[in-house]
MDAnalysis code that builds the backbone (N, CA, C; Angstrom):
import MDAnalysis as mda
import numpy as np

u = mda.Universe.empty(465, n_residues=155, atom_resindex=np.repeat(np.arange(155), 3), trajectory=True)
u.add_TopologyAttr("name", ["N", "CA", "C"] * 155)
u.add_TopologyAttr("resid", np.arange(1, 156))
u.add_TopologyAttr("resname", ["MET", "ARG", "GLY", "ARG", "THR", "ALA", "THR", "PRO", "LYS", "ALA", "VAL", "LYS", "GLN", "ALA", "ARG", "GLY", "THR", "ASP", "ARG", "LYS", "SER", "ARG", "ALA", "LYS", "ALA", "ASP", "VAL", "PRO", "VAL", "LEU", "PRO", "VAL", "ALA", "GLY", "SER", "GLN", "PRO", "PRO", "PRO", "LYS", "HIS", "LEU", "SER", "LYS", "LEU", "ALA", "ALA", "ALA", "ALA", "TRP", "GLN", "VAL", "TYR", "CYS", "PRO", "LEU", "ALA", "THR", "SER", "MET", "ARG", "VAL", "LEU", "THR", "GLN", "SER", "ASP", "LEU", "LEU", "THR", "LEU", "GLU", "ARG", "LEU", "CYS", "GLU", "CYS", "SER", "ALA", "GLU", "VAL", "ARG", "GLU", "LEU", "THR", "ALA", "ASP", "VAL", "LYS", "LYS", "TYR", "GLY", "ARG", "THR", "TYR", "MET", "THR", "GLU", "ASN", "GLY", "LEU", "ILE", "LYS", "ALA", "ASN", "PRO", "ALA", "VAL", "ALA", "MET", "LEU", "ALA", "ASP", "ALA", "ASP", "ARG", "ARG", "LEU", "LEU", "ALA", "TYR", "LEU", "THR", "ASN", "PHE", "GLY", "MET", "THR", "PRO", "ALA", "ALA", "ARG", "SER", "LYS", "VAL", "ALA", "PRO", "THR", "GLY", "ASP", "GLY", "GLU", "ASP", "LYS", "ASN", "PRO", "ASN", "ASP", "GLU", "PHE", "PHE", "GLY", "GLY", "VAL", "HIS"])
u.atoms.positions = np.array([
    [65.467, 197.914, -120.721],
    [66.112, 196.680, -120.335],
    [67.551, 196.965, -119.956],
    [68.021, 196.248, -118.979],
    [69.399, 196.440, -118.535],
    [70.277, 195.325, -119.075],
    [71.534, 195.660, -119.290],
    [72.496, 194.654, -119.713],
    [72.405, 194.346, -121.196],
    [73.243, 193.403, -121.597],
    [73.260, 193.003, -123.001],
    [72.032, 192.189, -123.350],
    [71.669, 192.240, -124.600],
    [70.566, 191.433, -125.093],
    [71.002, 189.974, -125.101],
    [70.123, 189.098, -124.652],
    [70.449, 187.672, -124.580],
    [70.629, 187.091, -125.977],
    [71.581, 186.178, -126.101],
    [71.800, 185.487, -127.363],
    [70.763, 184.381, -127.468],
    [70.088, 184.258, -128.609],
    [69.082, 183.213, -128.761],
    [69.676, 181.821, -128.542],
    [68.866, 180.911, -127.984],
    [69.303, 179.551, -127.682],
    [69.805, 178.837, -128.935],
    [69.135, 179.047, -130.067],
    [69.552, 178.386, -131.311],
    [70.960, 178.811, -131.719],
    [71.291, 180.077, -131.518],
    [72.622, 180.572, -131.858],
    [73.660, 179.956, -130.915],
    [73.316, 179.877, -129.626],
    [74.231, 179.261, -128.670],
    [74.480, 177.793, -129.020],
    [73.423, 177.100, -129.428],
    [73.585, 175.694, -129.795],
    [74.454, 175.557, -131.040],
    [74.255, 176.447, -131.994],
    [75.051, 176.392, -133.221],
    [76.525, 176.673, -132.938],
    [76.791, 177.571, -132.004],
    [78.169, 177.901, -131.651],
    [78.804, 176.864, -130.728],
    [77.958, 176.033, -130.094],
    [78.453, 175.062, -129.135],
    [78.699, 175.662, -127.768],
    [78.055, 176.808, -127.479],
    [78.249, 177.477, -126.194],
    [77.029, 177.373, -125.287],
    [76.029, 176.588, -125.695],
    [74.819, 176.425, -124.890],
    [75.148, 175.548, -123.684],
    [74.946, 176.094, -122.487],
    [75.276, 175.334, -121.283],
    [73.997, 174.946, -120.556],
    [73.815, 173.674, -120.407],
    [72.612, 173.179, -119.742],
    [72.609, 173.547, -118.257],
    [73.785, 173.757, -117.668],
    [73.854, 174.113, -116.254],
    [73.226, 175.477, -115.980],
    [73.098, 176.308, -117.017],
    [72.492, 177.629, -116.849],
    [71.048, 177.672, -117.325],
    [70.505, 176.514, -117.646],
    [69.127, 176.461, -118.131],
    [68.180, 176.902, -117.021],
    [67.135, 177.624, -117.398],
    [66.159, 178.101, -116.428],
    [65.242, 176.945, -116.027],
    [64.685, 177.048, -114.834],
    [63.773, 176.021, -114.347],
    [62.559, 175.942, -115.265],
    [61.996, 174.741, -115.365],
    [60.819, 174.557, -116.208],
    [59.653, 175.361, -115.659],
    [59.003, 176.092, -116.534],
    [57.839, 176.883, -116.185],
    [56.609, 176.035, -116.472],
    [55.628, 176.046, -115.586],
    [54.436, 175.241, -115.867],
    [53.774, 175.675, -117.172],
    [53.302, 174.712, -117.915],
    [52.698, 174.980, -119.216],
    [51.278, 175.490, -119.017],
    [50.999, 176.631, -119.613],
    [49.670, 177.230, -119.536],
    [48.950, 177.034, -120.853],
    [47.643, 176.909, -120.812],
    [46.912, 176.761, -122.076],
    [46.975, 178.052, -122.884],
    [47.110, 177.909, -124.160],
    [47.166, 179.060, -125.053],
    [45.750, 179.525, -125.344],
    [45.557, 180.823, -125.283],
    [44.257, 181.383, -125.613],
    [44.103, 181.378, -127.127],
    [42.967, 180.960, -127.600],
    [42.722, 180.969, -129.037],
    [42.383, 182.366, -129.509],
    [42.375, 182.548, -130.819],
    [41.997, 183.841, -131.370],
    [40.565, 184.146, -130.950],
    [40.344, 185.334, -130.463],
    [39.043, 185.732, -129.948],
    [38.626, 187.047, -130.571],
    [37.337, 187.307, -130.603],
    [36.901, 188.614, -131.107],
    [37.332, 189.704, -130.131],
    [37.531, 190.922, -130.629],
    [37.958, 192.002, -129.731],
    [36.876, 192.330, -128.712],
    [37.266, 192.712, -127.511],
    [36.272, 193.132, -126.513],
    [35.476, 194.326, -127.032],
    [34.216, 194.391, -126.662],
    [33.317, 195.437, -127.166],
    [33.717, 196.840, -126.728],
    [34.430, 196.970, -125.618],
    [34.764, 198.299, -125.100],
    [35.983, 198.922, -125.775],
    [36.669, 198.197, -126.666],
    [37.826, 198.768, -127.357],
    [37.385, 199.805, -128.382],
    [38.218, 200.803, -128.595],
    [37.951, 201.794, -129.635],
    [38.056, 201.116, -131.001],
    [37.620, 201.804, -132.044],
    [37.664, 201.220, -133.396],
    [39.086, 200.863, -133.816],
    [40.013, 201.791, -133.595],
    [41.402, 201.526, -133.968],
    [42.013, 200.413, -133.126],
    [41.657, 200.364, -131.852],
    [42.179, 199.302, -130.980],
    [41.604, 197.950, -131.389],
    [40.341, 197.921, -131.787],
    [39.736, 196.663, -132.250],
    [40.423, 196.188, -133.531],
    [40.793, 197.122, -134.393],
    [41.525, 196.753, -135.615],
    [42.904, 196.199, -135.252],
    [43.551, 196.792, -134.251],
    [44.848, 196.288, -133.798],
    [44.693, 194.894, -133.195],
    [43.580, 194.662, -132.481],
    [43.309, 193.342, -131.900],
    [43.267, 192.280, -133.000],
    [42.666, 192.636, -134.131],
    [42.554, 191.685, -135.254],
    [43.927, 191.308, -135.805],
    [44.934, 192.126, -135.541],
    [46.304, 191.836, -135.977],
    [47.069, 191.102, -134.881],
    [47.064, 191.670, -133.670],
    [47.918, 191.158, -132.604],
    [47.432, 189.860, -131.962],
    [46.122, 189.685, -131.830],
    [45.612, 188.467, -131.185],
    [45.982, 187.217, -131.989],
    [45.705, 187.168, -133.311],
    [46.115, 185.985, -134.068],
    [47.642, 185.808, -134.094],
    [48.367, 186.914, -134.124],
    [49.826, 186.832, -134.145],
    [50.354, 186.217, -132.851],
    [49.886, 186.724, -131.706],
    [50.326, 186.187, -130.408],
    [49.881, 184.741, -130.234],
    [48.702, 184.412, -130.753],
    [48.224, 183.035, -130.670],
    [49.101, 182.110, -131.507],
    [49.440, 182.532, -132.714],
    [50.266, 181.691, -133.581],
    [51.678, 181.531, -133.025],
    [52.152, 182.521, -132.273],
    [53.480, 182.441, -131.652],
    [53.439, 181.605, -130.371],
    [52.228, 181.235, -129.928],
    [52.009, 180.462, -128.707],
    [52.512, 181.193, -127.459],
    [52.300, 182.509, -127.410],
    [52.692, 183.292, -126.242],
    [51.496, 183.918, -125.534],
    [50.296, 183.661, -126.007],
    [49.104, 184.282, -125.436],
    [48.336, 183.276, -124.596],
    [48.179, 183.590, -123.307],
    [47.360, 182.772, -122.423],
    [46.162, 183.596, -121.983],
    [45.223, 182.956, -121.325],
    [44.028, 183.661, -120.852],
    [44.418, 184.825, -119.941],
    [45.449, 184.652, -119.150],
    [45.846, 185.707, -118.217],
    [46.505, 186.898, -118.915],
    [46.818, 186.761, -120.192],
    [47.472, 187.839, -120.934],
    [46.493, 188.723, -121.697],
    [45.221, 188.395, -121.670],
    [44.262, 189.129, -122.500],
    [44.132, 190.597, -122.100],
    [44.234, 190.899, -120.809],
    [44.171, 192.309, -120.387],
    [45.384, 193.083, -120.887],
    [46.545, 192.444, -120.866],
    [47.748, 193.093, -121.381],
    [47.632, 193.283, -122.882],
    [47.040, 192.325, -123.565],
    [46.820, 192.457, -125.011],
    [45.884, 193.629, -125.307],
    [44.877, 193.824, -124.463],
    [43.981, 194.978, -124.627],
    [44.780, 196.278, -124.541],
    [45.672, 196.376, -123.550],
    [46.482, 197.585, -123.400],
    [47.397, 197.781, -124.604],
    [47.955, 196.687, -125.108],
    [48.793, 196.757, -126.313],
    [47.995, 197.352, -127.461],
    [46.774, 196.892, -127.639],
    [45.938, 197.369, -128.747],
    [45.536, 198.825, -128.566],
    [45.178, 199.218, -127.347],
    [44.833, 200.619, -127.090],
    [46.045, 201.520, -127.313],
    [47.205, 201.058, -126.907],
    [48.434, 201.830, -127.090],
    [48.754, 201.959, -128.581],
    [48.554, 200.897, -129.326],
    [48.766, 200.926, -130.768],
    [47.816, 201.932, -131.427],
    [46.568, 201.946, -130.972],
    [45.590, 202.905, -131.502],
    [46.006, 204.338, -131.176],
    [46.509, 204.543, -129.968],
    [46.963, 205.877, -129.555],
    [48.119, 206.346, -130.443],
    [49.046, 205.446, -130.748],
    [50.169, 205.799, -131.620],
    [49.651, 206.204, -132.995],
    [48.686, 205.470, -133.520],
    [48.129, 205.810, -134.841],
    [47.434, 207.172, -134.823],
    [46.648, 207.425, -133.777],
    [45.933, 208.704, -133.684],
    [46.910, 209.871, -133.573],
    [47.916, 209.728, -132.730],
    [48.885, 210.814, -132.545],
    [49.746, 211.018, -133.779],
    [50.067, 209.936, -134.481],
    [50.821, 210.057, -135.731],
    [50.019, 210.857, -136.752],
    [48.732, 210.583, -136.855],
    [47.866, 211.327, -137.782],
    [47.788, 212.798, -137.374],
    [47.732, 213.052, -136.064],
    [47.677, 214.425, -135.566],
    [48.948, 215.195, -135.923],
    [50.105, 214.555, -135.744],
    [51.376, 215.216, -136.062],
    [51.482, 215.445, -137.567],
    [51.017, 214.491, -138.367],
    [51.041, 214.681, -139.827],
    [50.144, 215.846, -140.242],
    [49.001, 215.962, -139.597],
    [48.036, 217.002, -139.965],
    [48.496, 218.394, -139.528],
    [48.989, 218.512, -138.282],
    [49.307, 219.829, -137.733],
    [50.798, 220.164, -137.715],
    [51.643, 219.188, -138.012],
    [53.078, 219.430, -138.037],
    [53.725, 219.214, -136.677],
    [55.055, 219.232, -136.686],
    [55.813, 219.017, -135.442],
    [55.924, 220.286, -134.613],
    [55.747, 221.420, -135.255],
    [55.839, 222.700, -134.560],
    [54.666, 223.583, -134.965],
    [54.488, 224.652, -134.207],
    [53.490, 225.663, -134.554],
    [54.030, 227.021, -134.137],
    [53.471, 228.054, -134.714],
    [53.930, 229.405, -134.408],
    [52.895, 230.087, -133.514],
    [53.400, 230.706, -132.440],
    [52.511, 231.419, -131.524],
    [52.168, 232.781, -132.109],
    [51.248, 233.488, -131.443],
    [50.870, 234.829, -131.891],
    [52.053, 235.784, -131.814],
    [53.006, 235.493, -130.934],
    [54.194, 236.359, -130.773],
    [55.290, 236.020, -131.769],
    [55.057, 235.043, -132.632],
    [56.054, 234.668, -133.626],
    [57.045, 233.616, -133.157],
    [56.826, 233.066, -131.952],
    [57.711, 232.009, -131.463],
    [57.302, 230.663, -132.057],
    [58.307, 229.869, -132.368],
    [58.025, 228.521, -132.862],
    [58.115, 227.564, -131.679],
    [57.033, 226.822, -131.462],
    [56.970, 225.887, -130.335],
    [56.697, 224.475, -130.849],
    [57.084, 223.492, -130.034],
    [56.847, 222.094, -130.386],
    [55.379, 221.753, -130.206],
    [54.850, 220.986, -131.121],
    [53.493, 220.483, -131.011],
    [53.468, 219.486, -129.849],
    [52.588, 219.658, -128.856],
    [52.537, 218.732, -127.719],
    [52.276, 217.283, -128.142],
    [51.648, 217.087, -129.288],
    [51.364, 215.734, -129.760],
    [52.651, 214.962, -130.063],
    [53.743, 215.685, -130.366],
    [55.018, 215.022, -130.652],
    [55.531, 214.326, -129.398],
    [55.497, 215.004, -128.259],
    [55.947, 214.405, -126.997],
    [55.015, 213.271, -126.580],
    [53.707, 213.460, -126.779],
    [52.756, 212.405, -126.434],
    [52.978, 211.180, -127.318],
    [53.286, 211.404, -128.594],
    [53.559, 210.302, -129.516],
    [54.812, 209.540, -129.093],
    [55.858, 210.257, -128.697],
    [57.085, 209.599, -128.251],
    [56.816, 208.732, -127.025],
    [56.003, 209.225, -126.092],
    [55.659, 208.457, -124.895],
    [54.835, 207.221, -125.260],
    [53.845, 207.399, -126.115],
    [53.002, 206.272, -126.521],
    [53.816, 205.234, -127.292],
    [54.754, 205.704, -128.084],
    [55.606, 204.792, -128.850],
    [56.486, 203.959, -127.921],
    [57.008, 204.564, -126.867],
    [57.812, 203.819, -125.873],
    [56.962, 202.759, -125.183],
    [55.732, 203.118, -124.833],
    [54.846, 202.148, -124.181],
    [54.481, 201.013, -125.122],
    [54.223, 201.350, -126.395],
    [53.900, 200.322, -127.377],
    [55.063, 199.348, -127.537],
    [56.267, 199.877, -127.613],
    [57.439, 199.016, -127.734],
    [57.573, 198.097, -126.521],
    [57.279, 198.613, -125.334],
    [57.345, 197.787, -124.121],
    [56.328, 196.654, -124.182],
    [55.100, 196.944, -124.622],
    [54.086, 195.890, -124.745],
    [54.484, 194.868, -125.803],
    [54.979, 195.343, -126.940],
    [55.417, 194.417, -127.990],
    [56.548, 193.525, -127.491],
    [57.449, 194.097, -126.710],
    [58.564, 193.329, -126.151],
    [58.052, 192.266, -125.194],
    [57.056, 192.609, -124.378],
    [56.498, 191.636, -123.439],
    [55.912, 190.420, -124.150],
    [55.379, 190.625, -125.339],
    [54.804, 189.516, -126.097],
    [55.814, 188.879, -127.053],
    [57.058, 189.345, -127.023],
    [58.075, 188.754, -127.898],
    [57.898, 189.128, -129.351],
    [57.358, 190.307, -129.618],
    [57.063, 190.724, -130.989],
    [58.103, 191.677, -131.562],
    [59.292, 191.695, -130.962],
    [60.406, 192.442, -131.542],
    [61.551, 191.449, -131.737],
    [62.464, 191.731, -132.653],
    [63.546, 190.778, -132.903],
    [64.350, 190.430, -131.652],
    [64.671, 191.417, -130.836],
    [65.474, 191.146, -129.644],
    [64.672, 190.395, -128.586],
    [63.374, 190.647, -128.527],
    [62.551, 190.038, -127.484],
    [62.217, 188.581, -127.761],
    [62.251, 188.169, -129.021],
    [61.868, 186.793, -129.340],
    [62.731, 185.762, -128.627],
    [63.982, 186.082, -128.342],
    [64.855, 185.119, -127.668],
    [64.523, 184.997, -126.187],
    [63.768, 185.950, -125.638],
    [63.479, 185.938, -124.208],
    [62.104, 185.400, -123.875],
    [61.224, 185.268, -124.854],
    [59.862, 184.826, -124.610],
    [59.716, 183.403, -125.122],
    [59.308, 182.514, -124.228],
    [59.145, 181.110, -124.607],
    [57.698, 180.823, -124.940],
    [57.451, 179.990, -125.963],
    [56.079, 179.605, -126.289],
    [55.458, 178.814, -125.145],
    [54.135, 178.872, -125.035],
    [53.424, 178.116, -124.016],
    [52.547, 177.075, -124.675],
    [52.025, 176.187, -123.877],
    [51.075, 175.196, -124.373],
    [51.735, 174.098, -125.177],
    [50.886, 173.250, -125.752],
    [51.386, 172.145, -126.562],
    [51.919, 172.668, -127.875],
    [52.922, 172.020, -128.357],
    [53.515, 172.389, -129.629],
    [54.854, 171.717, -129.752],
    [55.331, 171.661, -130.939],
    [56.598, 171.003, -131.181],
    [57.730, 171.936, -130.784],
    [58.562, 171.496, -129.866],
    [59.671, 172.304, -129.394],
    [60.976, 171.879, -130.041],
    [60.910, 171.365, -131.246],
    [62.098, 170.892, -131.947],
    [62.919, 172.094, -132.397],
    [64.207, 171.999, -132.203],
    [65.117, 173.059, -132.615],
    [65.371, 172.911, -134.113],
    [65.146, 173.952, -134.931],
    [65.357, 173.834, -136.370],
    [66.810, 173.558, -136.747],
    [67.739, 173.856, -135.863],
    [69.157, 173.614, -136.148],
    [69.554, 172.153, -135.955],
    [68.718, 171.378, -135.235],
    [69.045, 169.980, -134.998],
    [69.168, 169.206, -136.303],
    [68.346, 169.547, -137.266],
    [68.391, 168.851, -138.550],
    [69.734, 169.096, -139.244],
    [70.216, 170.317, -139.182],
    [71.492, 170.673, -139.832],
    [72.687, 170.104, -139.087],
    [72.649, 170.242, -137.745],
    [73.801, 169.825, -136.949],
    [73.663, 168.407, -136.402],
    [72.597, 167.730, -136.745],
    [72.419, 166.351, -136.316],
    [72.122, 166.213, -134.833],
    [71.649, 167.276, -134.197],
    [71.291, 167.226, -132.785],
    [72.482, 167.132, -131.854],
    [73.699, 167.311, -132.349],
    [74.896, 167.248, -131.527],
    [75.155, 168.607, -130.899],
    [75.466, 168.615, -129.616],
    [75.687, 169.888, -128.923],
    [77.111, 169.995, -128.514],
])
């Protein structure tokens, strides 16, 4: 991501710096996909990840029917991270060649790449602290600001 991380709307409202003139255009409301069983073609570890991420994304109201393929990739990437982590734990970060040279285990680089991809998918679904301010819930739901009760809805 480029630039500074966006300040959450609730924080801007609390500070009194929320400007309606900079509000983004209304995005059409899409129906939220309900929790669904994992697709049959997912690996065992990816299906287990689906059981975690699908209900989570549904409860956050960020999962629509059009996001299910991306959710599949998130789950497969999560499974890949788990498999590579187990591989690095089992074989170590380095190995010694027949000539006595110490070399990096290739699984370490693959794990770093898979971890970056997993973080990108989690960010797309708003599942990291910084990303939550950038992802808006979809579908029906109460859009009441929790700070309104404390500050009396005054901006």
